[in-house]
C-alpha angles and dihedrals in degrees: 000000000000115000095022095113114236113112090006092063126107117299118266110262134164150132124286120210127201149168130230126216125194121215131328093312092061091230131151116282112254089221134042114278124221112219119192140167112243114244091010106090091177091062111077139115138177122234125202097168104049094260130094141180124205107201132216102004116169122220112285144088119298140175114219114207125196127189139173138159127230128176091348094307124113116226119197140178139169142194130197113223130191116199110191105134139022093263090061090065091055094059117102111236113219123201124184116202117216138168 
């Protein structure tokens, strides 16, 4: 029935939380890590404690990219994320940074 809400409601939107691991030992990065969403330059944050939150993401498919530099070497990692339902926003995204 038109006007009854349901599929015509507001788009799904929420925050996504994640953890960052550095190297094969899964330890905390010695330097802050920049986390960004590929193809969305307005979506980025910097983590100094191994955790991150990407705010206000609408439903869709995203690639999270993480990068830091340590002793002159760049370490990178990425994770592909699909946000289709509320439960997807509650999953913890894990990204391991490697050379």
